[in-house]
C-alpha positions as CSV (number, residue, x, y, z in Angstrom):
1,M,0.0,0.0,0.0
2,A,2.8,2.4,0.9
3,R,4.6,1.7,-2.4
4,L,1.3,2.4,-4.3
5,L,0.9,5.8,-2.5
6,A,4.5,6.8,-3.2
7,A,4.1,5.9,-6.8
8,F,0.9,8.1,-7.0
9,V,2.6,11.1,-5.4
10,A,5.5,10.8,-7.8
11,V,3.2,10.7,-10.8
12,W,1.2,13.7,-9.4
13,L,4.4,15.8,-8.9
14,G,5.6,14.9,-12.4
15,A,2.3,16.0,-13.8
16,L,2.5,19.2,-11.8
17,S,5.9,20.0,-13.1
18,L,4.9,19.4,-16.7
19,S,1.8,21.7,-16.4
20,A,3.6,24.5,-14.5
21,A,5.1,27.7,-15.9
22,T,8.0,29.6,-14.5
23,V,7.4,33.2,-13.5
24,G,10.5,35.3,-13.0
25,V,9.9,38.2,-10.5
26,R,12.3,41.0,-10.2
27,L,12.0,44.0,-7.9
28,Q,13.0,47.4,-9.2
29,P,14.0,49.6,-6.2
30,M,12.7,53.1,-7.2
31,D,14.9,54.8,-4.5
32,G,17.9,52.5,-4.7
33,A,17.3,50.6,-1.5
34,P,17.6,46.8,-1.7
35,C,14.6,44.7,-0.6
36,S,14.3,41.5,1.4
37,G,11.3,39.4,2.1
38,S,9.3,37.0,0.0
39,I,7.1,36.9,-3.1
40,H,3.5,35.5,-2.7
41,A,1.4,34.3,-5.6
42,T,-2.3,33.5,-5.1
43,G,-4.8,32.2,-7.6
44,A,-7.6,29.6,-7.9
45,G,-7.5,28.9,-4.1
46,T,-3.7,28.2,-4.3
47,A,-0.9,30.1,-2.6
48,V,2.8,29.9,-3.5
49,Q,5.6,31.6,-1.6
50,R,9.3,32.1,-2.6
51,L,12.0,34.0,-0.8
52,L,13.8,36.8,-2.5
53,G,17.4,36.5,-3.5
54,E,19.1,39.7,-4.5
55,S,15.7,41.3,-5.2
56,E,14.7,38.4,-7.5
57,A,12.7,35.2,-7.3
58,S,11.5,32.4,-9.6
59,V,8.1,30.8,-9.1
60,A,6.7,27.7,-10.8
61,L,2.9,28.3,-11.3
62,P,0.3,25.9,-12.8
63,H,-1.0,26.7,-16.3
64,G,-4.5,28.1,-16.9
65,T,-4.8,30.3,-13.9
66,A,-4.5,34.0,-13.4
67,W,-2.3,35.0,-10.5
68,R,-1.8,37.9,-8.1
69,I,1.8,38.6,-7.2
70,T,2.5,40.5,-3.9
71,L,5.5,41.5,-1.9
72,A,5.8,40.7,1.8
73,S,8.7,42.8,3.2
74,E,9.6,44.6,6.4
75,D,11.6,47.3,4.6
76,C,9.9,47.7,1.1
77,W,6.5,48.5,-0.3
78,A,5.4,47.4,-3.8
79,P,1.9,47.4,-5.5
80,P,0.5,44.0,-6.4
81,V,0.8,42.7,-10.0
82,E,-2.0,40.9,-11.8
83,L,-0.8,38.1,-14.1
84,P,-2.7,36.2,-16.8
85,A,-2.1,32.5,-17.2
86,G,1.2,31.4,-18.7
87,P,4.9,32.1,-18.3
88,A,6.0,35.7,-17.8
89,E,8.7,38.0,-16.5
90,V,7.5,40.4,-13.9
91,T,9.1,43.7,-12.8
92,M,7.7,45.1,-9.6
93,P,8.5,48.7,-8.7
94,A,9.4,49.0,-5.0
95,W,10.0,51.8,-2.6
96,R,11.3,52.0,0.9
97,K,8.4,51.6,3.3
98,R,7.4,54.5,5.5
99,L,4.7,55.0,8.2
100,L,1.8,57.5,8.1
101,R,0.2,58.1,11.5
102,G,-2.9,59.9,12.7
103,E,-5.8,60.1,15.1
104,L,-9.5,59.3,14.4
105,R,-12.2,61.7,15.5
106,T,-16.0,61.0,15.4
107,R,-19.1,62.8,16.5
108,P,-20.0,62.7,20.2
109,G,-21.6,59.4,21.1
110,I,-20.2,57.6,18.1
111,A,-17.6,54.9,18.7
112,A,-14.4,55.0,16.6
113,P,-13.9,52.1,14.2
114,E,-11.5,49.3,15.3
115,T,-10.3,48.7,11.7
116,L,-9.0,51.0,9.0
117,R,-8.0,50.5,5.4
118,A,-6.0,52.7,3.1
119,V,-6.2,52.8,-0.7
120,V,-2.9,54.1,-2.0
121,Q,-2.7,55.6,-5.5
122,A,-0.3,57.7,-7.5
123,P,-1.4,61.3,-8.1
124,P,-1.7,62.6,-11.6
125,G,1.8,62.6,-13.2
126,G,3.2,60.6,-10.3
127,A,4.8,57.2,-9.9
128,A,3.1,54.2,-11.6
129,I,1.0,53.0,-8.6
130,A,-2.4,51.7,-9.3
131,A,-5.0,51.8,-6.5
132,T,-3.7,49.4,-3.8
133,E,-5.6,48.6,-0.6
134,T,-3.7,47.9,2.5
135,A,-4.8,47.3,6.1
136,C,-3.8,49.8,8.8
137,R,-3.3,49.3,12.5
138,V,-5.7,51.0,14.9
139,R,-5.4,51.3,18.7
140,E,-7.4,53.6,20.9
141,R,-8.2,55.9,17.9
142,R,-4.6,56.2,16.8
143,W,-3.8,54.6,13.5
144,V,-0.7,53.7,11.4
145,C,-0.6,52.9,7.7
146,E,2.3,51.6,5.6
147,L,3.0,53.7,2.5
148,P,5.7,53.9,-0.2
149,S,8.4,56.6,0.1
150,T,6.9,58.6,-2.7
151,T,4.1,61.2,-3.1
152,V,0.7,59.4,-3.1
153,D,-3.0,60.0,-2.7
154,V,-4.6,58.1,0.2
155,R,-8.2,57.2,0.7
156,L,-9.0,56.0,4.3
157,L,-11.9,53.5,4.6
158,A,-13.7,52.6,7.8
159,D,-16.9,50.5,7.7
160,G,-20.0,52.7,8.4
161,F,-18.2,56.0,7.7
162,A,-17.6,58.1,4.6
163,P,-14.1,57.8,3.1
164,V,-11.5,60.4,3.9
165,Y,-9.2,61.7,1.1
166,L,-5.6,62.7,1.7
167,W,-4.1,64.3,-1.3
168,D,-0.4,64.5,-2.3
169,V,1.0,62.9,0.8
170,A,4.7,63.6,0.4
171,P,7.5,61.2,1.5
172,A,8.4,63.6,4.4
173,T,4.9,63.6,5.8
174,A,4.8,61.4,8.9
175,S,1.5,62.5,10.4
176,A,-1.9,63.2,8.9
177,G,-3.1,64.8,12.1
178,T,-6.7,64.3,13.2
179,V,-9.0,62.7,10.7
180,Q,-12.7,63.5,11.1
181,L,-15.0,60.5,10.3
182,E,-18.6,61.1,9.4
183,R,-21.5,58.6,9.4
184,G,-23.9,58.3,6.6
185,G,-23.6,58.3,2.8
186,S,-21.4,60.5,0.7
187,V,-21.1,61.7,-2.8
188,A,-17.7,62.3,-4.5
189,G,-16.6,63.1,-8.0
190,W,-14.9,65.7,-10.2
191,V,-15.7,69.0,-11.8
192,A,-14.2,70.1,-15.1
193,R,-14.2,73.3,-17.2
194,N,-13.0,73.8,-20.7
195,D,-11.8,77.3,-20.1
196,R,-9.9,77.2,-16.8
197,S,-9.3,75.2,-13.6
198,A,-12.4,74.0,-11.7
199,E,-10.9,75.0,-8.4
200,E,-13.4,76.7,-6.1
201,V,-16.4,75.6,-8.1
202,T,-19.4,75.1,-5.7
203,V,-21.0,71.7,-5.8
204,E,-24.5,71.4,-4.2
205,L,-26.5,68.4,-3.4
206,T,-30.2,69.0,-2.8
207,P,-33.1,66.6,-2.4
208,A,-34.7,65.8,-5.8
209,V,-38.1,67.5,-5.8
210,Y,-40.9,68.0,-8.2
211,G,-41.7,71.4,-6.9
212,D,-39.5,74.1,-8.3
213,D,-40.9,77.2,-6.5
214,A,-38.8,79.2,-4.0
215,F,-40.9,78.2,-1.1
216,T,-40.3,74.5,-1.7
217,H,-36.6,75.0,-2.0
218,A,-36.6,77.1,1.2
219,R,-38.3,74.3,3.1
220,L,-35.7,71.8,2.0
221,G,-32.8,74.1,2.5
222,A,-31.8,72.3,5.7
223,R,-31.0,69.2,3.6
224,R,-28.9,71.0,1.1
225,L,-25.1,70.2,1.2
226,S,-22.4,72.1,-0.5
227,A,-18.6,71.9,-1.0
228,K,-15.9,73.5,-3.0
229,A,-13.9,71.6,-5.6
230,N,-10.2,71.4,-4.9
231,A,-7.3,72.2,-7.3
232,R,-7.9,69.0,-9.1
233,G,-11.6,69.6,-9.4
234,F,-12.4,66.9,-6.8
235,F,-15.3,67.3,-4.4
236,Q,-16.8,65.2,-1.6
237,L,-20.1,65.8,0.2
238,T,-20.5,63.8,3.5
239,G,-23.2,63.2,6.0
240,V,-25.8,62.5,3.3
241,T,-29.0,60.8,4.5
242,P,-30.4,58.2,2.1
243,G,-32.6,59.5,-0.6
244,V,-32.7,60.8,-4.2
245,F,-30.9,64.0,-5.0
246,T,-29.9,66.6,-7.6
247,L,-26.2,67.3,-7.9
248,A,-25.2,70.6,-9.3
249,A,-21.8,72.3,-10.0
250,R,-22.1,76.1,-10.2
251,A,-19.9,79.0,-10.9
252,S,-20.9,82.6,-11.5
253,D,-19.3,82.8,-14.9
254,A,-20.4,79.4,-16.3
255,S,-23.5,77.4,-17.1
256,P,-24.2,74.9,-14.3
257,A,-23.7,71.2,-14.7
258,L,-26.6,69.1,-13.3
259,L,-27.0,65.4,-12.5
260,E,-30.6,64.5,-11.7
261,E,-32.1,61.7,-9.6
262,L,-28.9,60.5,-8.0
263,R,-29.7,57.8,-5.4
264,V,-27.6,57.8,-2.3
265,D,-27.6,55.1,0.4
266,D,-25.3,54.6,3.4
267,V,-22.2,54.2,1.2
268,E,-20.2,56.5,-1.0
269,V,-21.4,57.2,-4.5
270,V,-18.6,58.2,-6.8
271,V,-20.0,60.0,-9.9
272,A,-18.4,58.3,-12.9
273,E,-18.4,61.2,-15.3
274,P,-17.0,64.7,-14.5
275,L,-19.6,67.5,-14.0
276,L,-18.6,69.7,-17.0
277,L,-19.3,73.4,-16.7
278,T,-19.7,75.2,-20.0
279,P,-19.4,78.9,-20.9
280,L,-22.4,81.2,-20.7
281,A,-24.4,81.7,-23.8
282,L,-25.5,84.6,-25.9
283,L,-29.1,84.8,-27.3
284,D,-29.8,86.9,-30.4
285,V,-33.5,87.6,-31.4
286,H,-34.6,89.2,-34.6
287,V,-38.3,90.1,-35.0
288,T,-40.0,90.9,-38.3
289,P,-41.6,93.3,-38.9
290,P,-39.0,95.3,-36.9
291,S,-41.7,97.3,-35.1
292,P,-45.5,97.0,-34.6
293,K,-46.0,100.7,-35.3
294,P,-43.7,103.5,-36.5
295,E,-41.3,104.5,-33.7
296,L,-42.7,101.9,-31.3
297,P,-40.5,98.8,-30.6
298,W,-41.5,95.3,-29.6
299,R,-41.0,94.3,-26.0
300,V,-39.1,91.1,-25.4
301,E,-39.4,89.1,-22.2
302,L,-37.2,86.1,-21.4
303,D,-38.0,83.7,-18.6
304,R,-36.0,80.7,-17.4
305,V,-38.0,77.5,-17.2
306,T,-37.3,75.8,-13.9
307,L,-35.5,72.5,-13.8
308,R,-38.6,70.3,-14.0
309,G,-40.7,72.6,-16.1
310,T,-43.1,73.5,-13.3
311,G,-42.6,77.2,-13.3
312,R,-40.8,80.2,-14.8
313,E,-38.5,82.9,-13.5
314,R,-37.9,86.3,-15.2
315,V,-34.3,86.6,-16.5
316,T,-34.4,89.8,-18.4
317,A,-36.6,92.0,-20.6
318,G,-36.2,94.9,-23.0
319,S,-37.1,96.5,-26.3
320,T,-36.0,95.7,-29.8
321,T,-33.9,98.1,-31.8
322,H,-35.2,100.0,-34.8
323,S,-34.1,97.0,-36.9
324,G,-36.0,94.5,-34.7
325,H,-32.9,93.1,-32.9
326,W,-32.7,92.2,-29.2
327,S,-30.0,90.2,-27.4
328,A,-29.3,88.8,-24.0
329,G,-25.8,87.7,-22.8
330,K,-24.3,85.7,-20.0
331,L,-27.1,83.1,-20.0
332,P,-26.7,79.7,-18.3
333,R,-27.5,77.0,-20.8
334,G,-30.9,75.5,-20.4
335,R,-34.6,75.9,-21.2
336,Y,-36.2,79.4,-21.7
337,H,-39.5,80.9,-22.5
338,L,-39.4,83.9,-24.9
339,A,-42.4,86.3,-25.4
340,I,-42.9,89.2,-27.8
341,L,-45.3,91.9,-26.8
342,D,-46.8,94.8,-28.6
343,P,-47.0,98.3,-27.2
344,A,-50.3,97.6,-25.6
345,G,-48.9,94.7,-23.6
346,S,-50.5,92.0,-25.7
347,T,-48.4,88.8,-26.2
348,V,-48.1,88.3,-30.0
349,A,-45.6,85.5,-30.2
350,T,-43.9,83.0,-27.8
351,R,-41.1,80.4,-28.2
352,E,-39.8,77.6,-26.0
353,L,-36.0,77.7,-26.4
354,Q,-33.3,75.2,-25.5
355,V,-30.1,77.3,-25.3
356,E,-27.3,74.8,-25.8
357,N,-24.6,76.6,-27.9
358,D,-22.3,79.5,-27.2
359,R,-24.5,81.7,-29.4
360,E,-28.2,81.0,-30.2
361,R,-30.0,82.9,-33.0
362,V,-33.8,83.1,-33.1
363,A,-35.9,84.6,-35.9
364,I,-39.5,85.4,-35.2
365,A,-41.9,86.5,-37.9
366,I,-45.1,88.1,-36.6
367,G,-48.0,88.0,-39.0
368,E,-50.6,90.7,-39.3
369,I,-54.2,89.5,-39.8
370,P,-56.6,92.5,-39.5
371,I,-59.8,91.7,-37.7
372,R,-63.1,93.4,-36.9
373,G,-66.3,92.2,-35.3
374,T,-68.9,92.6,-32.6
375,V,-69.6,91.0,-29.2
376,F,-73.2,90.3,-28.1
377,I,-74.8,88.5,-25.2
378,G,-78.2,87.5,-26.5
379,E,-79.5,90.6,-28.2
380,Q,-77.4,93.1,-26.2
381,P,-74.1,94.4,-27.4
382,V,-71.2,94.1,-24.9
383,E,-69.1,97.1,-24.0
384,G,-65.9,96.1,-22.4
385,T,-63.0,94.0,-23.7
386,I,-62.4,90.8,-25.7
387,A,-59.1,88.9,-25.3
388,F,-57.8,86.4,-27.9
389,D,-55.7,83.5,-26.5
390,A,-53.7,80.9,-28.4
391,G,-50.3,79.2,-27.8
392,G,-49.3,81.4,-25.0
393,R,-50.2,84.6,-26.9
394,T,-52.8,87.0,-25.5
395,L,-54.2,90.1,-27.4
396,T,-56.8,92.3,-25.8
397,F,-59.1,94.8,-27.7
398,S,-61.8,97.2,-26.4
399,T,-65.4,96.9,-27.5
400,G,-67.6,99.9,-27.8
401,A,-71.2,100.6,-26.7
402,D,-72.3,98.9,-29.9
403,G,-70.1,95.8,-29.2
404,A,-67.8,96.6,-32.1
405,F,-64.0,96.1,-32.0
406,D,-61.1,96.0,-34.4
407,G,-57.4,95.1,-34.3
408,A,-55.0,92.5,-35.6
409,V,-53.8,89.0,-34.6
410,P,-50.6,87.2,-35.7
411,D,-52.3,84.5,-37.7
412,E,-55.5,82.8,-38.7
413,G,-57.0,79.9,-36.8
414,R,-59.0,78.9,-33.8
415,W,-58.6,81.3,-30.9
416,R,-60.0,81.1,-27.4
417,V,-61.7,84.3,-26.4
418,R,-62.5,85.9,-23.0
419,I,-65.2,88.5,-22.9
420,T,-65.3,91.0,-19.9
421,P,-68.4,93.3,-19.8
422,R,-67.6,96.8,-18.5
423,E,-70.6,96.9,-16.2
424,R,-70.2,93.5,-14.7
425,T,-67.4,91.9,-12.6
426,Q,-67.5,88.8,-14.7
427,Q,-65.6,87.0,-17.5
428,V,-67.1,84.5,-20.0
429,R,-65.0,82.1,-22.1
430,S,-65.8,81.1,-25.7
431,A,-64.0,80.4,-29.0
432,A,-63.8,82.1,-32.3
433,D,-62.5,81.3,-35.8
434,V,-60.3,84.0,-37.4
435,R,-60.5,83.4,-41.2
436,R,-60.5,85.8,-44.1
437,R,-62.8,85.0,-46.9
438,E,-61.5,84.8,-50.4
439,G,-60.7,88.3,-51.7
440,E,-61.0,89.9,-48.2
441,E,-58.1,91.5,-46.3
442,V,-59.9,91.8,-43.0
443,A,-61.3,88.8,-41.1
444,T,-64.8,89.3,-39.6
445,V,-65.1,87.8,-36.1
446,D,-68.5,88.1,-34.6
447,V,-69.0,86.6,-31.1
448,H,-72.6,85.9,-30.1
449,L,-72.9,84.5,-26.6
450,P,-76.1,82.9,-25.3
451,A,-78.4,84.8,-23.0
452,G,-78.5,82.2,-20.2
453,S,-77.3,83.1,-16.8
454,V,-77.0,82.1,-13.2
455,A,-77.4,84.3,-10.1
456,G,-77.3,84.1,-6.4
457,K,-75.7,85.2,-3.2
458,V,-72.5,84.2,-1.3
459,V,-72.7,84.0,2.5
460,D,-70.6,82.8,5.3
461,E,-71.6,80.1,7.8
462,M,-73.4,82.7,9.9
463,G,-75.4,83.9,6.9
464,N,-73.5,87.2,6.4
465,P,-72.8,88.3,2.8
466,V,-69.3,87.7,1.5
467,R,-68.0,90.5,-0.7
468,G,-65.4,89.9,-3.5
469,A,-65.6,86.1,-3.7
470,D,-64.6,84.5,-6.9
471,I,-67.6,82.8,-8.6
472,L,-66.7,79.8,-10.8
473,V,-69.0,78.3,-13.3
474,L,-68.0,74.8,-14.6
475,R,-69.6,72.7,-17.3
476,G,-68.5,69.2,-16.5
477,A,-64.7,69.6,-15.8
478,A,-64.4,72.6,-18.2
479,F,-64.2,76.2,-16.9
480,D,-67.0,78.2,-18.4
481,A,-67.1,81.6,-16.8
482,N,-66.2,83.5,-13.6
483,A,-67.4,86.6,-11.7
484,A,-67.1,88.3,-8.4
485,S,-69.7,88.8,-5.7
486,G,-70.7,92.4,-4.9
487,D,-70.8,94.4,-1.7
488,D,-74.1,92.6,-0.7
489,G,-72.7,89.2,-1.7
490,T,-74.9,88.9,-4.8
491,F,-73.7,87.9,-8.2
492,M,-74.9,87.2,-11.7
493,V,-73.0,85.5,-14.6
494,T,-74.5,86.0,-18.1
495,G,-73.6,84.7,-21.5
496,L,-74.0,81.0,-20.6
497,A,-75.4,78.3,-22.8
498,C,-78.4,76.3,-21.6
499,G,-77.7,73.1,-19.7
500,E,-76.3,71.7,-16.4
501,V,-73.5,73.6,-14.7
502,T,-71.8,73.6,-11.3
503,V,-71.2,76.8,-9.4
504,R,-68.9,77.4,-6.5
505,A,-67.3,80.4,-4.7
506,R,-63.9,80.8,-3.2
507,S,-62.0,83.5,-1.4
508,G,-58.4,82.7,-0.5
509,S,-58.4,79.3,1.3
510,V,-62.1,79.4,2.0
511,E,-64.5,77.8,-0.4
512,S,-68.2,77.0,-0.8
513,D,-69.9,73.8,-1.5
514,R,-70.4,72.9,-5.2
515,V,-74.0,73.7,-6.2
516,A,-75.6,72.2,-9.3
517,A,-77.7,74.6,-11.4
518,T,-79.6,74.5,-14.7
519,V,-79.1,77.3,-17.1
520,A,-82.2,78.2,-19.0
521,S,-83.7,81.2,-20.8
522,G,-85.4,83.6,-18.6
523,E,-84.9,84.7,-15.0
524,P,-82.5,82.3,-13.2
525,A,-83.4,80.7,-9.9
526,P,-81.3,82.3,-7.1
527,L,-78.5,80.1,-5.7
528,T,-77.0,80.3,-2.2
529,L,-73.3,79.6,-1.9
530,V,-72.2,79.0,1.7
531,M,-68.4,79.6,2.4
532,R,-67.0,77.1,4.9
533,E,-63.8,77.4,6.8
534,P,-61.4,74.6,5.8
535,A,-59.8,72.1,8.0
536,T,-56.1,71.7,7.8
537,V,-54.8,68.1,7.6
538,R,-51.2,66.9,7.8
539,I,-50.3,63.8,5.9
540,A,-46.9,62.0,6.1
541,I,-45.4,60.1,3.2
542,R,-43.0,57.3,4.3
543,Q,-41.0,54.5,2.6
544,L,-41.5,51.0,4.0
545,N,-38.4,51.4,6.1
546,G,-39.8,54.5,7.8
547,A,-37.6,57.0,5.9
548,P,-39.5,60.2,4.9
549,V,-40.2,60.8,1.3
550,V,-38.8,64.2,0.7
551,G,-39.6,66.5,-2.2
552,A,-42.5,64.4,-3.5
553,M,-45.2,66.1,-5.6
554,I,-48.8,65.3,-4.4
555,H,-51.6,65.8,-6.9
556,A,-55.2,65.8,-5.5
557,V,-58.6,67.2,-6.2
558,V,-60.3,69.2,-3.4
559,Q,-63.8,70.5,-4.1
560,G,-63.4,69.7,-7.7
561,R,-60.3,71.9,-7.9
562,P,-56.9,70.5,-8.7
563,R,-54.4,70.9,-5.9
564,E,-50.7,70.4,-5.8
565,Y,-48.5,69.9,-2.7
566,V,-44.8,69.1,-2.0
567,T,-43.5,67.2,1.0
568,G,-40.9,68.9,3.1
569,P,-37.8,67.7,5.0
570,T,-39.9,65.5,7.3
571,G,-41.8,63.9,4.4
572,T,-45.1,65.7,5.3
573,F,-47.5,68.1,3.6
574,T,-50.5,70.0,4.8
575,A,-53.8,70.4,2.9
576,D,-56.8,72.6,3.5
577,V,-60.0,70.6,2.9
578,P,-63.7,71.3,3.7
579,S,-64.6,70.3,7.3
580,G,-65.8,66.8,7.5
581,T,-64.0,65.6,4.3
582,P,-63.8,61.8,4.8
583,F,-60.9,61.1,2.5
584,L,-58.5,62.5,-0.1
585,D,-57.5,60.8,-3.3
586,V,-53.9,61.5,-4.1
587,A,-51.3,60.7,-6.7
588,I,-47.8,60.7,-5.1
589,I,-44.9,61.4,-7.6
590,A,-41.6,61.0,-5.8
591,P,-38.1,61.0,-7.4
592,G,-36.7,57.5,-7.6
593,L,-40.0,55.8,-6.5
594,P,-43.0,54.5,-8.5
595,V,-46.1,56.6,-8.6
596,K,-48.6,55.7,-5.9
597,L,-52.4,56.3,-6.4
598,D,-54.1,56.0,-3.0
599,R,-57.2,57.1,-1.0
600,V,-56.1,58.6,2.3
601,P,-58.7,58.5,5.1
602,L,-58.9,61.8,7.0
603,H,-60.8,60.7,10.1
604,G,-59.1,59.7,13.3
605,D,-56.9,61.4,15.8
606,A,-53.5,60.4,14.5
607,P,-52.2,62.1,11.3
608,P,-52.5,59.7,8.3
609,V,-49.4,58.0,7.0
610,V,-49.0,56.8,3.4
611,Q,-46.3,54.2,2.8
612,M,-44.6,54.0,-0.6
613,S,-42.9,50.8,-1.9
614,A,-39.9,50.7,-4.1
615,A,-41.4,47.7,-6.0
616,A,-42.5,48.9,-9.5
617,G,-44.2,47.8,-12.6
618,R,-45.1,49.6,-15.9
619,L,-48.6,50.7,-17.0
620,A,-48.7,51.6,-20.6
621,I,-51.7,53.6,-21.7
622,A,-52.4,54.3,-25.3
623,L,-54.6,57.4,-26.0
624,D,-55.0,57.2,-29.7
625,G,-58.6,57.9,-30.5
626,A,-59.6,58.6,-26.9
627,P,-61.6,61.9,-26.8
628,P,-61.1,63.0,-23.1
629,W,-58.6,62.0,-20.5
630,P,-59.4,58.6,-18.9
631,I,-59.8,58.1,-15.2
632,V,-57.3,55.8,-13.4
633,R,-58.6,53.8,-10.5
634,R,-56.7,51.8,-7.9
635,G,-58.9,50.4,-5.2
636,A,-61.3,53.2,-4.1
637,A,-58.9,56.0,-5.3
638,A,-59.7,57.6,-8.7
639,L,-58.0,60.5,-10.5
640,A,-57.7,61.6,-14.1
641,L,-54.6,60.3,-15.9
642,P,-52.8,63.8,-16.0
643,F,-52.6,63.7,-12.2
644,L,-50.3,60.7,-12.4
645,L,-47.9,62.4,-14.8
646,A,-44.6,63.8,-13.6
647,P,-43.7,67.4,-14.7
648,R,-42.1,67.8,-18.0
649,H,-38.3,67.4,-18.2
650,P,-36.2,70.2,-19.6
651,G,-36.7,69.1,-23.1
652,G,-40.4,69.9,-22.8
653,A,-42.2,66.6,-23.4
654,A,-44.0,64.6,-20.8
655,R,-41.5,62.2,-19.1
656,E,-43.8,59.2,-19.6
657,L,-44.7,59.7,-23.3
658,V,-43.0,56.9,-25.2
659,D,-44.0,55.9,-28.8
660,G,-47.4,57.4,-28.4
661,E,-48.0,55.6,-25.0
662,F,-48.0,57.1,-21.5
663,L,-45.6,54.6,-19.8
664,L,-46.2,55.1,-16.1
665,T,-44.0,53.5,-13.4
666,V,-46.4,52.6,-10.7
667,E,-46.7,50.4,-7.6
668,P,-47.8,46.8,-8.4
669,G,-51.5,46.1,-8.0
670,E,-54.9,46.1,-9.6
671,Y,-55.8,49.1,-11.8
672,Q,-58.8,50.2,-13.8
673,L,-58.9,52.7,-16.7
674,C,-62.4,54.2,-16.9
675,S,-64.3,56.6,-19.2
676,G,-65.5,58.7,-16.3
677,P,-65.6,59.0,-12.5
678,R,-69.1,57.5,-12.0
679,P,-69.8,53.9,-11.0
680,G,-71.6,53.1,-14.3
681,D,-68.8,54.3,-16.6
682,T,-67.0,51.9,-18.9
683,C,-63.8,50.5,-17.4
684,L,-60.8,48.3,-18.4
685,G,-59.1,46.2,-15.7
686,A,-55.5,45.2,-15.5
687,V,-53.0,43.8,-13.0
688,V,-49.5,45.4,-12.8
689,T,-46.8,43.1,-11.6
690,A,-43.4,44.0,-10.3
691,G,-41.0,44.3,-13.2
692,G,-43.7,43.7,-15.8
693,V,-45.4,45.9,-18.4
694,T,-49.2,46.0,-18.7
695,R,-50.8,47.8,-21.7
696,L,-54.3,49.3,-21.9
697,D,-55.9,51.1,-24.9
698,A,-58.0,54.0,-23.6
699,G,-59.5,54.4,-27.1
700,T,-61.7,51.4,-26.6
701,L,-63.5,53.1,-23.8
702,W,-65.4,55.3,-26.3
703,P,-66.1,53.0,-29.2
704,Q,-69.3,54.8,-30.3
705,R,-67.6,58.2,-30.4
706,E,-64.7,56.7,-32.2
707,R,-67.0,55.5,-35.0
708,E,-68.7,58.9,-35.2
709,R,-65.3,60.5,-35.7
């Protein structure tokens, strides 16, 4: 048996020698000092060790395996070398070993780590040292790390803390002093500029929000972090709580660089691509004709469209030159809204601009379609004003005692009109076609409004009249007309078509109940609108782990009126609702999370809490052929599709519109797509699964209307 075992071992050793390759390892002392120690080769679960002889060693390694060659030495430091399978000659640069010492500091009440690692790397233009991780010694907050005797960058790593960066640690440096460790996540990266160094560029990290107004940003200011880039353009932001953020690099003389929806957990996120700041831009605008009237210029207004397209901020305004030219310089690149106004203040042209180049040129041609016409309500001419609205343009003309008006609009087509009688505090909406007949230079536009009306009185809960309340008349979901109550609380709205309408009043945060009315010819039946003080409810939005959902946009309908809220730093928002409101249907749109449609009960002593899941599926809704917006239901909650859509991205289109479908990322569950909000309306059912895509065609909800079209 012994002879058999000896024979087997001999055969195995022979096979090993036949399948092994010899690797020659030579140390190259970078500072002239000889090195002693041993070479270690590891690969495929095998470790081989050879002593150095005059800074050289030969190692026989099996074929077919990649190997990692490292140096174990008391007096030298060398980075590891990765070897592919096969014979090779390896030269390892080596430096005399030195020690870097320091002391760890943490926030009060936080224990210092017991272990520490250092990632050593050559600075730009330095020695050829790839990122090499080594273990450091820690005892009672004092630490020691072994480094090569050359200038290096060091990244200190401790579990549960953000990394600490030490730049250009010179050979003579023996102490790093006190190193502050911070709990939580962190964000690191680089800033670059084409025109100069990025040093001192400010980098800001703010919670990603869907509300772009100043109030929302002020509320979230406590969670904004900022840092300055160093001479290399490097930045690091520490103490970041988990969430979704917007990262921005800013300088006063450059266009900012933005990175949206950056998710941060309890570890460091290193941004792969540099944040590139670009030069400010110049915008040239040329308007034809160069002036609306002799010696009178056009007025130009330029607004910056906020990051998510939810608002605008005035950047600059001015008048065109005699040649129709206007310019604006030092503009950060991004999305803008440009408006051209005539001397009367009417908007005659608008453009949505994406400023991307150093110099942008925009040519705007303003047409001149002369118009004249009359405005009547029933048989009575209307003295007051008529405003034409289309595509962001508004032109207002006065009507005389005979209801006649004249003027000019930029182009022919269908225009929305708003009629405001001089003797009444009301406004009626309608539409008008501006078309010139063949052979005519002037388009005739006669607006004849019906003679129907609604009237009544606005009172508070004590029966006292309410002066100056806004009266809103809605036909279905469409806004038909508005007015204001007089000193005695009474109101009358004329110019309405016969049929069913809904009337309500509001004044600030106080609203009345919605009252149904029938518009008919003749004297209207008086309505009473009772203004009721609202109740303020506070609702919290949380993730399943209890973390607050910050910067979420909440869409809801209160008293038939669309409302929009944004959660603050604690993940809460407040809403004013009529007293006794039992629930609130909400669509919650949060950066980095799927949309949640939910019915929130408002009864009970404790504030309601809505939990959001990270699990997500896709609901694809095709609208081809669908006349109105469909209603989306989930459980008892129901809202129209637009309430589930995120704001437009800077390019201008809805984020969810893909190949003609609205592709919504929603929480998994059962959904319905309905033709209306009532129980008897036609609905399509679907189940959205995590990671799946469910498609619904809203056009099939209105088959009869589709055939009629």
